[in-house]
PDB file of the backbone (N, CA, C, O) and the ligand in Angstrom, with CONECT records:
HET     ZN  A 101       1
ATOM      1  N   MET A   1     -12.331 -29.948   1.943  1.00  0.00           N
ATOM      2  CA  MET A   1     -12.201 -28.663   2.368  1.00  0.00           C
ATOM      3  C   MET A   1     -13.498 -27.874   2.272  1.00  0.00           C
ATOM      4  O   MET A   1     -14.193 -27.849   1.257  1.00  0.00           O
ATOM      5  N   GLU A   2     -13.791 -27.187   3.481  1.00  0.00           N
ATOM      6  CA  GLU A   2     -15.193 -26.421   3.400  1.00  0.00           C
ATOM      7  C   GLU A   2     -14.945 -25.184   2.325  1.00  0.00           C
ATOM      8  O   GLU A   2     -13.830 -24.698   2.133  1.00  0.00           O
ATOM      9  N   ALA A   3     -15.930 -24.828   1.776  1.00  0.00           N
ATOM     10  CA  ALA A   3     -15.971 -23.534   0.917  1.00  0.00           C
ATOM     11  C   ALA A   3     -15.536 -22.360   1.635  1.00  0.00           C
ATOM     12  O   ALA A   3     -14.804 -21.519   1.114  1.00  0.00           O
ATOM     13  N   THR A   4     -16.004 -22.274   2.922  1.00  0.00           N
ATOM     14  CA  THR A   4     -15.749 -21.231   3.706  1.00  0.00           C
ATOM     15  C   THR A   4     -14.197 -20.958   4.187  1.00  0.00           C
ATOM     16  O   THR A   4     -13.777 -19.849   4.516  1.00  0.00           O
ATOM     17  N   ASP A   5     -13.451 -22.126   4.170  1.00  0.00           N
ATOM     18  CA  ASP A   5     -12.073 -22.143   4.499  1.00  0.00           C
ATOM     19  C   ASP A   5     -11.319 -21.801   3.156  1.00  0.00           C
ATOM     20  O   ASP A   5     -10.208 -21.272   3.180  1.00  0.00           O
ATOM     21  N   LYS A   6     -11.950 -22.115   2.022  1.00  0.00           N
ATOM     22  CA  LYS A   6     -11.112 -21.969   0.876  1.00  0.00           C
ATOM     23  C   LYS A   6     -11.049 -20.593   0.403  1.00  0.00           C
ATOM     24  O   LYS A   6     -10.092 -20.159  -0.239  1.00  0.00           O
ATOM     25  N   TYR A   7     -12.322 -19.743   0.799  1.00  0.00           N
ATOM     26  CA  TYR A   7     -12.275 -18.296   0.416  1.00  0.00           C
ATOM     27  C   TYR A   7     -12.793 -17.563   1.726  1.00  0.00           C
ATOM     28  O   TYR A   7     -13.895 -17.658   2.266  1.00  0.00           O
ATOM     29  N   ASN A   8     -11.718 -16.827   2.071  1.00  0.00           N
ATOM     30  CA  ASN A   8     -11.856 -16.098   3.125  1.00  0.00           C
ATOM     31  C   ASN A   8     -12.368 -14.695   2.761  1.00  0.00           C
ATOM     32  O   ASN A   8     -11.721 -14.027   1.955  1.00  0.00           O
ATOM     33  N   LYS A   9     -13.373 -14.264   3.251  1.00  0.00           N
ATOM     34  CA  LYS A   9     -14.210 -13.215   2.564  1.00  0.00           C
ATOM     35  C   LYS A   9     -13.195 -11.728   3.018  1.00  0.00           C
ATOM     36  O   LYS A   9     -13.239 -10.661   2.407  1.00  0.00           O
ATOM     37  N   GLU A  10     -12.517 -11.956   3.960  1.00  0.00           N
ATOM     38  CA  GLU A  10     -11.678 -10.787   4.403  1.00  0.00           C
ATOM     39  C   GLU A  10     -10.417 -10.577   3.802  1.00  0.00           C
ATOM     40  O   GLU A  10      -9.669  -9.623   4.015  1.00  0.00           O
ATOM     41  N   GLY A  11     -10.204 -11.647   2.945  1.00  0.00           N
ATOM     42  CA  GLY A  11      -8.781 -11.669   2.285  1.00  0.00           C
ATOM     43  C   GLY A  11      -8.588 -10.638   1.215  1.00  0.00           C
ATOM     44  O   GLY A  11      -9.459  -9.800   0.979  1.00  0.00           O
ATOM     45  N   ALA A  12      -7.458 -10.694   0.569  1.00  0.00           N
ATOM     46  CA  ALA A  12      -7.224 -10.030  -0.589  1.00  0.00           C
ATOM     47  C   ALA A  12      -7.997 -10.406  -1.672  1.00  0.00           C
ATOM     48  O   ALA A  12      -9.041 -11.031  -1.493  1.00  0.00           O
ATOM     49  N   PHE A  13      -7.568 -10.068  -2.884  1.00  0.00           N
ATOM     50  CA  PHE A  13      -8.320 -10.351  -4.009  1.00  0.00           C
ATOM     51  C   PHE A  13      -7.902 -11.765  -4.545  1.00  0.00           C
ATOM     52  O   PHE A  13      -7.275 -11.842  -5.601  1.00  0.00           O
ATOM     53  N   VAL A  14      -8.214 -12.796  -3.886  1.00  0.00           N
ATOM     54  CA  VAL A  14      -8.180 -14.165  -4.342  1.00  0.00           C
ATOM     55  C   VAL A  14      -9.276 -14.936  -4.847  1.00  0.00           C
ATOM     56  O   VAL A  14      -9.214 -16.095  -5.258  1.00  0.00           O
ATOM     57  N   GLU A  15     -10.331 -14.165  -4.781  1.00  0.00           N
ATOM     58  CA  GLU A  15     -11.673 -14.596  -5.090  1.00  0.00           C
ATOM     59  C   GLU A  15     -11.871 -14.642  -6.557  1.00  0.00           C
ATOM     60  O   GLU A  15     -11.412 -13.704  -7.209  1.00  0.00           O
ATOM     61  N   PRO A  16     -12.474 -15.579  -7.152  1.00  0.00           N
ATOM     62  CA  PRO A  16     -12.822 -15.589  -8.683  1.00  0.00           C
ATOM     63  C   PRO A  16     -13.699 -14.473  -9.200  1.00  0.00           C
ATOM     64  O   PRO A  16     -13.786 -14.212 -10.399  1.00  0.00           O
ATOM     65  N   VAL A  17     -14.282 -13.887  -8.340  1.00  0.00           N
ATOM     66  CA  VAL A  17     -15.307 -12.944  -8.736  1.00  0.00           C
ATOM     67  C   VAL A  17     -15.173 -11.675  -7.773  1.00  0.00           C
ATOM     68  O   VAL A  17     -15.071 -11.793  -6.552  1.00  0.00           O
ATOM     69  N   LEU A  18     -15.183 -10.437  -8.451  1.00  0.00           N
ATOM     70  CA  LEU A  18     -15.130  -9.335  -7.706  1.00  0.00           C
ATOM     71  C   LEU A  18     -16.264  -8.257  -8.154  1.00  0.00           C
ATOM     72  O   LEU A  18     -16.925  -8.455  -9.174  1.00  0.00           O
ATOM     73  N   ILE A  19     -16.447  -7.152  -7.373  1.00  0.00           N
ATOM     74  CA  ILE A  19     -17.656  -6.465  -7.758  1.00  0.00           C
ATOM     75  C   ILE A  19     -17.114  -5.148  -8.023  1.00  0.00           C
ATOM     76  O   ILE A  19     -16.242  -4.732  -7.260  1.00  0.00           O
ATOM     77  N   CYS A  20     -17.549  -4.346  -9.107  1.00  0.00           N
ATOM     78  CA  CYS A  20     -16.979  -3.056  -9.480  1.00  0.00           C
ATOM     79  C   CYS A  20     -17.636  -2.013  -8.393  1.00  0.00           C
ATOM     80  O   CYS A  20     -18.801  -2.074  -8.001  1.00  0.00           O
ATOM     81  N   ASP A  21     -16.766  -1.153  -8.032  1.00  0.00           N
ATOM     82  CA  ASP A  21     -17.008  -0.155  -7.045  1.00  0.00           C
ATOM     83  C   ASP A  21     -17.986   0.835  -7.632  1.00  0.00           C
ATOM     84  O   ASP A  21     -18.702   1.528  -6.909  1.00  0.00           O
ATOM     85  N   SER A  22     -18.009   0.897  -8.996  1.00  0.00           N
ATOM     86  CA  SER A  22     -18.806   2.118  -9.452  1.00  0.00           C
ATOM     87  C   SER A  22     -20.228   1.443 -10.059  1.00  0.00           C
ATOM     88  O   SER A  22     -21.283   1.759  -9.508  1.00  0.00           O
ATOM     89  N   CYS A  23     -20.243   0.627 -11.056  1.00  0.00           N
ATOM     90  CA  CYS A  23     -21.464   0.144 -11.396  1.00  0.00           C
ATOM     91  C   CYS A  23     -22.084  -1.083 -10.651  1.00  0.00           C
ATOM     92  O   CYS A  23     -23.197  -1.516 -10.947  1.00  0.00           O
ATOM     93  N   THR A  24     -21.393  -1.554  -9.783  1.00  0.00           N
ATOM     94  CA  THR A  24     -21.806  -2.688  -8.783  1.00  0.00           C
ATOM     95  C   THR A  24     -21.984  -4.059  -9.497  1.00  0.00           C
ATOM     96  O   THR A  24     -22.519  -4.994  -8.900  1.00  0.00           O
ATOM     97  N   LYS A  25     -21.544  -4.174 -10.752  1.00  0.00           N
ATOM     98  CA  LYS A  25     -21.721  -5.479 -11.498  1.00  0.00           C
ATOM     99  C   LYS A  25     -20.486  -6.254 -11.189  1.00  0.00           C
ATOM    100  O   LYS A  25     -19.363  -5.765 -11.072  1.00  0.00           O
ATOM    101  N   VAL A  26     -20.838  -7.650 -11.057  1.00  0.00           N
ATOM    102  CA  VAL A  26     -19.890  -8.545 -10.775  1.00  0.00           C
ATOM    103  C   VAL A  26     -18.791  -8.713 -12.017  1.00  0.00           C
ATOM    104  O   VAL A  26     -19.186  -8.675 -13.183  1.00  0.00           O
ATOM    105  N   ILE A  27     -17.573  -8.877 -11.732  1.00  0.00           N
ATOM    106  CA  ILE A  27     -16.411  -8.980 -12.694  1.00  0.00           C
ATOM    107  C   ILE A  27     -15.734 -10.301 -12.487  1.00  0.00           C
ATOM    108  O   ILE A  27     -15.555 -10.770 -11.363  1.00  0.00           O
ATOM    109  N   LEU A  28     -15.329 -10.939 -13.690  1.00  0.00           N
ATOM    110  CA  LEU A  28     -14.449 -12.185 -13.369  1.00  0.00           C
ATOM    111  C   LEU A  28     -13.055 -11.595 -13.246  1.00  0.00           C
ATOM    112  O   LEU A  28     -12.550 -10.683 -13.901  1.00  0.00           O
ATOM    113  N   LEU A  29     -12.530 -12.349 -12.221  1.00  0.00           N
ATOM    114  CA  LEU A  29     -11.054 -11.949 -11.841  1.00  0.00           C
ATOM    115  C   LEU A  29     -10.258 -12.003 -13.069  1.00  0.00           C
ATOM    116  O   LEU A  29      -9.403 -11.131 -13.221  1.00  0.00           O
ATOM    117  N   ASP A  30     -10.447 -13.074 -14.138  1.00  0.00           N
ATOM    118  CA  ASP A  30      -9.698 -13.043 -15.151  1.00  0.00           C
ATOM    119  C   ASP A  30      -9.730 -12.000 -16.133  1.00  0.00           C
ATOM    120  O   ASP A  30      -8.764 -11.596 -16.779  1.00  0.00           O
ATOM    121  N   ASP A  31     -11.143 -11.514 -16.209  1.00  0.00           N
ATOM    122  CA  ASP A  31     -11.345 -10.310 -17.119  1.00  0.00           C
ATOM    123  C   ASP A  31     -10.688  -9.182 -16.589  1.00  0.00           C
ATOM    124  O   ASP A  31     -10.004  -8.443 -17.296  1.00  0.00           O
ATOM    125  N   LEU A  32     -10.881  -8.986 -15.226  1.00  0.00           N
ATOM    126  CA  LEU A  32     -10.131  -7.732 -14.571  1.00  0.00           C
ATOM    127  C   LEU A  32      -8.503  -7.859 -14.853  1.00  0.00           C
ATOM    128  O   LEU A  32      -7.903  -6.813 -15.100  1.00  0.00           O
ATOM    129  N   HIS A  33      -7.954  -8.795 -14.830  1.00  0.00           N
ATOM    130  CA  HIS A  33      -6.674  -9.136 -15.071  1.00  0.00           C
ATOM    131  C   HIS A  33      -6.257  -8.739 -16.574  1.00  0.00           C
ATOM    132  O   HIS A  33      -5.234  -8.114 -16.854  1.00  0.00           O
ATOM    133  N   LYS A  34      -7.173  -9.182 -17.458  1.00  0.00           N
ATOM    134  CA  LYS A  34      -6.890  -9.040 -18.988  1.00  0.00           C
ATOM    135  C   LYS A  34      -7.124  -7.599 -19.349  1.00  0.00           C
ATOM    136  O   LYS A  34      -6.354  -6.996 -20.098  1.00  0.00           O
ATOM    137  N   GLN A  35      -8.232  -7.030 -18.793  1.00  0.00           N
ATOM    138  CA  GLN A  35      -8.538  -5.482 -19.188  1.00  0.00           C
ATOM    139  C   GLN A  35      -7.924  -4.515 -18.291  1.00  0.00           C
ATOM    140  O   GLN A  35      -7.618  -3.374 -18.637  1.00  0.00           O
ATOM    141  N   GLY A  36      -7.759  -4.984 -17.171  1.00  0.00           N
ATOM    142  CA  GLY A  36      -7.266  -3.959 -16.077  1.00  0.00           C
ATOM    143  C   GLY A  36      -8.326  -2.956 -15.588  1.00  0.00           C
ATOM    144  O   GLY A  36      -8.004  -1.995 -14.889  1.00  0.00           O
ATOM    145  N   MET A  37      -9.469  -3.170 -15.928  1.00  0.00           N
ATOM    146  CA  MET A  37     -10.686  -2.425 -15.494  1.00  0.00           C
ATOM    147  C   MET A  37     -11.945  -3.221 -15.675  1.00  0.00           C
ATOM    148  O   MET A  37     -12.007  -4.321 -16.225  1.00  0.00           O
ATOM    149  N   CYS A  38     -13.001  -2.506 -15.120  1.00  0.00           N
ATOM    150  CA  CYS A  38     -14.370  -3.183 -15.297  1.00  0.00           C
ATOM    151  C   CYS A  38     -14.781  -3.172 -16.622  1.00  0.00           C
ATOM    152  O   CYS A  38     -14.859  -2.090 -17.204  1.00  0.00           O
ATOM    153  N   PRO A  39     -15.130  -4.487 -17.342  1.00  0.00           N
ATOM    154  CA  PRO A  39     -15.610  -4.527 -18.554  1.00  0.00           C
ATOM    155  C   PRO A  39     -16.775  -3.644 -18.779  1.00  0.00           C
ATOM    156  O   PRO A  39     -16.868  -3.188 -19.919  1.00  0.00           O
ATOM    157  N   GLU A  40     -17.575  -3.350 -18.022  1.00  0.00           N
ATOM    158  CA  GLU A  40     -18.870  -2.547 -18.003  1.00  0.00           C
ATOM    159  C   GLU A  40     -18.654  -1.199 -18.042  1.00  0.00           C
ATOM    160  O   GLU A  40     -19.195  -0.554 -18.940  1.00  0.00           O
ATOM    161  N   CYS A  41     -17.951  -0.643 -17.218  1.00  0.00           N
ATOM    162  CA  CYS A  41     -17.930   0.789 -17.182  1.00  0.00           C
ATOM    163  C   CYS A  41     -16.535   1.446 -17.133  1.00  0.00           C
ATOM    164  O   CYS A  41     -16.456   2.674 -17.088  1.00  0.00           O
ATOM    165  N   GLY A  42     -15.378   0.634 -17.139  1.00  0.00           N
ATOM    166  CA  GLY A  42     -14.030   1.096 -17.279  1.00  0.00           C
ATOM    167  C   GLY A  42     -13.431   1.550 -15.955  1.00  0.00           C
ATOM    168  O   GLY A  42     -12.284   1.995 -15.907  1.00  0.00           O
ATOM    169  N   ASN A  43     -14.237   1.434 -14.839  1.00  0.00           N
ATOM    170  CA  ASN A  43     -13.649   1.869 -13.480  1.00  0.00           C
ATOM    171  C   ASN A  43     -12.527   0.682 -13.019  1.00  0.00           C
ATOM    172  O   ASN A  43     -12.578  -0.520 -13.277  1.00  0.00           O
ATOM    173  N   THR A  44     -11.541   1.391 -12.283  1.00  0.00           N
ATOM    174  CA  THR A  44     -10.512   0.523 -11.824  1.00  0.00           C
ATOM    175  C   THR A  44     -10.515   0.012 -10.391  1.00  0.00           C
ATOM    176  O   THR A  44      -9.665  -0.756  -9.941  1.00  0.00           O
ATOM    177  N   LYS A  45     -11.652   0.560  -9.647  1.00  0.00           N
ATOM    178  CA  LYS A  45     -11.709   0.095  -8.267  1.00  0.00           C
ATOM    179  C   LYS A  45     -12.690  -1.055  -8.072  1.00  0.00           C
ATOM    180  O   LYS A  45     -13.808  -0.934  -8.574  1.00  0.00           O
ATOM    181  N   VAL A  46     -12.421  -2.019  -7.476  1.00  0.00           N
ATOM    182  CA  VAL A  46     -13.201  -3.205  -7.204  1.00  0.00           C
ATOM    183  C   VAL A  46     -13.112  -3.582  -5.699  1.00  0.00           C
ATOM    184  O   VAL A  46     -12.189  -3.213  -4.973  1.00  0.00           O
ATOM    185  N   ARG A  47     -14.007  -4.242  -5.356  1.00  0.00           N
ATOM    186  CA  ARG A  47     -14.206  -4.739  -3.876  1.00  0.00           C
ATOM    187  C   ARG A  47     -14.641  -6.177  -3.925  1.00  0.00           C
ATOM    188  O   ARG A  47     -15.220  -6.682  -4.887  1.00  0.00           O
ATOM    189  N   ASN A  48     -14.284  -6.863  -2.696  1.00  0.00           N
ATOM    190  CA  ASN A  48     -14.899  -8.329  -2.519  1.00  0.00           C
ATOM    191  C   ASN A  48     -16.253  -8.244  -2.556  1.00  0.00           C
ATOM    192  O   ASN A  48     -16.863  -7.258  -2.143  1.00  0.00           O
ATOM    193  N   VAL A  49     -16.802  -9.272  -3.054  1.00  0.00           N
ATOM    194  CA  VAL A  49     -18.406  -9.495  -3.014  1.00  0.00           C
ATOM    195  C   VAL A  49     -18.854  -9.907  -1.704  1.00  0.00           C
ATOM    196  O   VAL A  49     -18.481 -10.940  -1.147  1.00  0.00           O
ATOM    197  N   LYS A  50     -19.640  -9.091  -1.245  1.00  0.00           N
ATOM    198  CA  LYS A  50     -20.354  -9.476   0.165  1.00  0.00           C
ATOM    199  C   LYS A  50     -21.736 -10.040   0.105  1.00  0.00           C
ATOM    200  O   LYS A  50     -22.167 -10.866   0.910  1.00  0.00           O
ATOM    201  N   ILE A  51     -22.503  -9.469  -1.051  1.00  0.00           N
ATOM    202  CA  ILE A  51     -23.856  -9.766  -1.227  1.00  0.00           C
ATOM    203  C   ILE A  51     -23.915  -9.894  -2.821  1.00  0.00           C
ATOM    204  O   ILE A  51     -23.269  -9.163  -3.572  1.00  0.00           O
ATOM    205  N   LEU A  52     -24.701 -10.832  -3.208  1.00  0.00           N
ATOM    206  CA  LEU A  52     -25.046 -10.973  -4.693  1.00  0.00           C
ATOM    207  C   LEU A  52     -26.588 -10.584  -4.921  1.00  0.00           C
ATOM    208  O   LEU A  52     -27.475 -11.304  -4.463  1.00  0.00           O
ATOM    209  N   ASN A  53     -26.845  -9.536  -5.574  1.00  0.00           N
ATOM    210  CA  ASN A  53     -28.227  -9.356  -6.076  1.00  0.00           C
ATOM    211  C   ASN A  53     -28.631 -10.224  -7.092  1.00  0.00           C
ATOM    212  O   ASN A  53     -27.823 -10.995  -7.611  1.00  0.00           O
ATOM    213  N   ASP A  54     -29.758 -10.174  -7.414  1.00  0.00           N
ATOM    214  CA  ASP A  54     -30.413 -11.213  -8.463  1.00  0.00           C
ATOM    215  C   ASP A  54     -29.876 -11.174  -9.684  1.00  0.00           C
ATOM    216  O   ASP A  54     -29.721 -12.182 -10.373  1.00  0.00           O
ATOM    217  N   GLU A  55     -29.532  -9.922 -10.059  1.00  0.00           N
ATOM    218  CA  GLU A  55     -28.793  -9.765 -11.337  1.00  0.00           C
ATOM    219  C   GLU A  55     -27.502 -10.410 -11.458  1.00  0.00           C
ATOM    220  O   GLU A  55     -27.202 -11.177 -12.373  1.00  0.00           O
ATOM    221  N   ASN A  56     -26.622 -10.010 -10.331  1.00  0.00           N
ATOM    222  CA  ASN A  56     -25.294 -10.644 -10.298  1.00  0.00           C
ATOM    223  C   ASN A  56     -25.257 -11.991  -9.994  1.00  0.00           C
ATOM    224  O   ASN A  56     -24.292 -12.651 -10.378  1.00  0.00           O
ATOM    225  N   LEU A  57     -26.350 -12.620  -9.226  1.00  0.00           N
ATOM    226  CA  LEU A  57     -26.313 -14.016  -9.114  1.00  0.00           C
ATOM    227  C   LEU A  57     -26.571 -14.741 -10.333  1.00  0.00           C
ATOM    228  O   LEU A  57     -26.089 -15.866 -10.461  1.00  0.00           O
ATOM    229  N   LEU A  58     -27.298 -14.212 -11.272  1.00  0.00           N
ATOM    230  CA  LEU A  58     -27.667 -14.795 -12.394  1.00  0.00           C
ATOM    231  C   LEU A  58     -26.331 -14.821 -13.340  1.00  0.00           C
ATOM    232  O   LEU A  58     -26.040 -15.837 -13.971  1.00  0.00           O
ATOM    233  N   ARG A  59     -25.597 -13.717 -13.390  1.00  0.00           N
ATOM    234  CA  ARG A  59     -24.265 -13.662 -13.999  1.00  0.00           C
ATOM    235  C   ARG A  59     -23.330 -14.726 -13.437  1.00  0.00           C
ATOM    236  O   ARG A  59     -22.723 -15.420 -14.253  1.00  0.00           O
ATOM    237  N   VAL A  60     -23.151 -14.927 -12.168  1.00  0.00           N
ATOM    238  CA  VAL A  60     -22.260 -15.811 -11.637  1.00  0.00           C
ATOM    239  C   VAL A  60     -22.773 -17.176 -11.869  1.00  0.00           C
ATOM    240  O   VAL A  60     -21.958 -18.054 -12.153  1.00  0.00           O
ATOM    241  N   ASN A  61     -23.977 -17.445 -11.785  1.00  0.00           N
ATOM    242  CA  ASN A  61     -24.506 -18.790 -12.136  1.00  0.00           C
ATOM    243  C   ASN A  61     -23.952 -19.189 -13.427  1.00  0.00           C
ATOM    244  O   ASN A  61     -23.445 -20.304 -13.546  1.00  0.00           O
ATOM    245  N   LYS A  62     -24.017 -18.236 -14.563  1.00  0.00           N
ATOM    246  CA  LYS A  62     -23.793 -18.658 -15.926  1.00  0.00           C
ATOM    247  C   LYS A  62     -22.292 -18.956 -16.024  1.00  0.00           C
ATOM    248  O   LYS A  62     -21.853 -19.892 -16.692  1.00  0.00           O
ATOM    249  N   TRP A  63     -21.458 -18.025 -15.254  1.00  0.00           N
ATOM    250  CA  TRP A  63     -20.154 -18.425 -15.221  1.00  0.00           C
ATOM    251  C   TRP A  63     -19.714 -19.711 -14.512  1.00  0.00           C
ATOM    252  O   TRP A  63     -18.717 -20.350 -14.847  1.00  0.00           O
ATOM    253  N   VAL A  64     -20.527 -20.037 -13.514  1.00  0.00           N
ATOM    254  CA  VAL A  64     -20.345 -21.474 -12.968  1.00  0.00           C
ATOM    255  C   VAL A  64     -20.493 -22.424 -13.988  1.00  0.00           C
ATOM    256  O   VAL A  64     -19.559 -23.180 -14.253  1.00  0.00           O
ATOM    257  N   GLU A  65     -21.656 -22.477 -14.647  1.00  0.00           N
ATOM    258  CA  GLU A  65     -22.049 -23.375 -15.847  1.00  0.00           C
ATOM    259  C   GLU A  65     -21.001 -23.451 -16.796  1.00  0.00           C
ATOM    260  O   GLU A  65     -20.729 -24.540 -17.303  1.00  0.00           O
ATOM    261  N   GLU A  66     -20.381 -22.423 -17.096  1.00  0.00           N
ATOM    262  CA  GLU A  66     -19.398 -22.267 -18.183  1.00  0.00           C
ATOM    263  C   GLU A  66     -18.024 -22.658 -17.815  1.00  0.00           C
ATOM    264  O   GLU A  66     -17.142 -22.700 -18.673  1.00  0.00           O
ATOM    265  N   GLY A  67     -17.766 -22.994 -16.365  1.00  0.00           N
ATOM    266  CA  GLY A  67     -16.701 -23.472 -15.764  1.00  0.00           C
ATOM    267  C   GLY A  67     -15.665 -22.409 -15.432  1.00  0.00           C
ATOM    268  O   GLY A  67     -14.547 -22.724 -15.024  1.00  0.00           O
ATOM    269  N   LYS A  68     -16.044 -21.143 -15.609  1.00  0.00           N
ATOM    270  CA  LYS A  68     -15.165 -20.093 -15.152  1.00  0.00           C
ATOM    271  C   LYS A  68     -15.118 -19.821 -13.795  1.00  0.00           C
ATOM    272  O   LYS A  68     -14.190 -19.136 -13.364  1.00  0.00           O
ATOM    273  N   VAL A  69     -16.048 -20.288 -12.988  1.00  0.00           N
ATOM    274  CA  VAL A  69     -16.139 -19.934 -11.425  1.00  0.00           C
ATOM    275  C   VAL A  69     -16.305 -21.111 -10.817  1.00  0.00           C
ATOM    276  O   VAL A  69     -17.140 -21.875 -11.301  1.00  0.00           O
ATOM    277  N   ASP A  70     -15.592 -21.498  -9.691  1.00  0.00           N
ATOM    278  CA  ASP A  70     -15.647 -22.625  -8.825  1.00  0.00           C
ATOM    279  C   ASP A  70     -17.045 -22.574  -8.083  1.00  0.00           C
ATOM    280  O   ASP A  70     -17.337 -21.657  -7.315  1.00  0.00           O
ATOM    281  N   PRO A  71     -17.889 -23.638  -8.376  1.00  0.00           N
ATOM    282  CA  PRO A  71     -19.080 -23.706  -7.764  1.00  0.00           C
ATOM    283  C   PRO A  71     -19.157 -23.679  -6.323  1.00  0.00           C
ATOM    284  O   PRO A  71     -20.254 -23.445  -5.816  1.00  0.00           O
ATOM    285  N   ASP A  72     -17.974 -23.920  -5.464  1.00  0.00           N
ATOM    286  CA  ASP A  72     -17.873 -23.739  -4.147  1.00  0.00           C
ATOM    287  C   ASP A  72     -17.890 -22.333  -3.944  1.00  0.00           C
ATOM    288  O   ASP A  72     -18.545 -21.968  -2.968  1.00  0.00           O
ATOM    289  N   TRP A  73     -17.362 -21.497  -4.589  1.00  0.00           N
ATOM    290  CA  TRP A  73     -17.349 -20.171  -4.159  1.00  0.00           C
ATOM    291  C   TRP A  73     -18.986 -19.697  -4.211  1.00  0.00           C
ATOM    292  O   TRP A  73     -19.444 -19.048  -3.270  1.00  0.00           O
ATOM    293  N   LEU A  74     -19.620 -19.974  -5.083  1.00  0.00           N
ATOM    294  CA  LEU A  74     -21.118 -19.710  -5.162  1.00  0.00           C
ATOM    295  C   LEU A  74     -21.863 -20.154  -3.934  1.00  0.00           C
ATOM    296  O   LEU A  74     -22.798 -19.507  -3.461  1.00  0.00           O
ATOM    297  N   LYS A  75     -21.369 -21.398  -3.386  1.00  0.00           N
ATOM    298  CA  LYS A  75     -22.109 -21.893  -2.210  1.00  0.00           C
ATOM    299  C   LYS A  75     -22.122 -21.004  -1.004  1.00  0.00           C
ATOM    300  O   LYS A  75     -23.030 -20.986  -0.173  1.00  0.00           O
ATOM    301  N   LEU A  76     -20.989 -20.236  -0.976  1.00  0.00           N
ATOM    302  CA  LEU A  76     -20.887 -19.196   0.125  1.00  0.00           C
ATOM    303  C   LEU A  76     -22.109 -18.248   0.158  1.00  0.00           C
ATOM    304  O   LEU A  76     -22.586 -17.904   1.239  1.00  0.00           O
ATOM    305  N   PHE A  77     -22.602 -17.837  -0.987  1.00  0.00           N
ATOM    306  CA  PHE A  77     -23.812 -16.926  -1.098  1.00  0.00           C
ATOM    307  C   PHE A  77     -25.104 -17.812  -1.167  1.00  0.00           C
ATOM    308  O   PHE A  77     -26.181 -17.239  -0.998  1.00  0.00           O
ATOM    309  N   GLU A  78     -25.089 -18.964  -1.368  1.00  0.00           N
ATOM    310  CA  GLU A  78     -26.366 -19.756  -1.306  1.00  0.00           C
ATOM    311  C   GLU A  78     -26.692 -20.073   0.166  1.00  0.00           C
ATOM    312  O   GLU A  78     -27.825 -20.123   0.645  1.00  0.00           O
ATOM    313  N   GLU A  79     -25.578 -20.272   0.783  1.00  0.00           N
ATOM    314  CA  GLU A  79     -25.776 -20.659   2.383  1.00  0.00           C
ATOM    315  C   GLU A  79     -26.431 -19.386   3.077  1.00  0.00           C
ATOM    316  O   GLU A  79     -27.231 -19.504   4.005  1.00  0.00           O
ATOM    317  N   ASP A  80     -26.065 -18.264   2.602  1.00  0.00           N
ATOM    318  CA  ASP A  80     -26.490 -16.999   3.273  1.00  0.00           C
ATOM    319  C   ASP A  80     -27.967 -16.853   2.998  1.00  0.00           C
ATOM    320  O   ASP A  80     -28.571 -16.202   3.850  1.00  0.00           O
ATOM    321  N   LYS A  81     -28.633 -17.292   2.052  1.00  0.00           N
ATOM    322  CA  LYS A  81     -29.958 -17.032   1.892  1.00  0.00           C
ATOM    323  C   LYS A  81     -30.887 -17.909   2.880  1.00  0.00           C
ATOM    324  O   LYS A  81     -32.075 -17.646   3.063  1.00  0.00           O
ATOM    325  N   GLY A  82     -30.237 -18.932   3.467  1.00  0.00           N
ATOM    326  CA  GLY A  82     -31.045 -19.701   4.272  1.00  0.00           C
ATOM    327  C   GLY A  82     -32.206 -20.448   3.733  1.00  0.00           C
ATOM    328  O   GLY A  82     -33.257 -20.522   4.370  1.00  0.00           O
ATOM    329  N   GLU A  83     -32.035 -21.025   2.530  1.00  0.00           N
ATOM    330  CA  GLU A  83     -32.880 -21.981   1.981  1.00  0.00           C
ATOM    331  C   GLU A  83     -32.968 -23.390   2.509  1.00  0.00           C
ATOM    332  O   GLU A  83     -33.734 -24.199   1.985  1.00  0.00           O
TER     333      GLU A  83
HETATM  334 ZN    ZN A 101     -18.195  -1.052 -13.392  1.00  0.00          ZN2+
END
């Protein structure tokens, strides 16, 4: 299965990583479910990730290495960079 089929960017919150609407830091969906808010700032509004800036990319890379995030999900953003 292609990564783009697996994760539809227009879909509901099925993605493993979301972005905080307030502090714009990435949040693990697991952490959001556990805490019910952004672990960084306590905001409860999140949105789907459209773009990963360098700081957030580093965080997500770490989560992939730790096995918390599916590497296929990260591929969606690596492909956007056109490397
Ligand atoms: Zn936040």
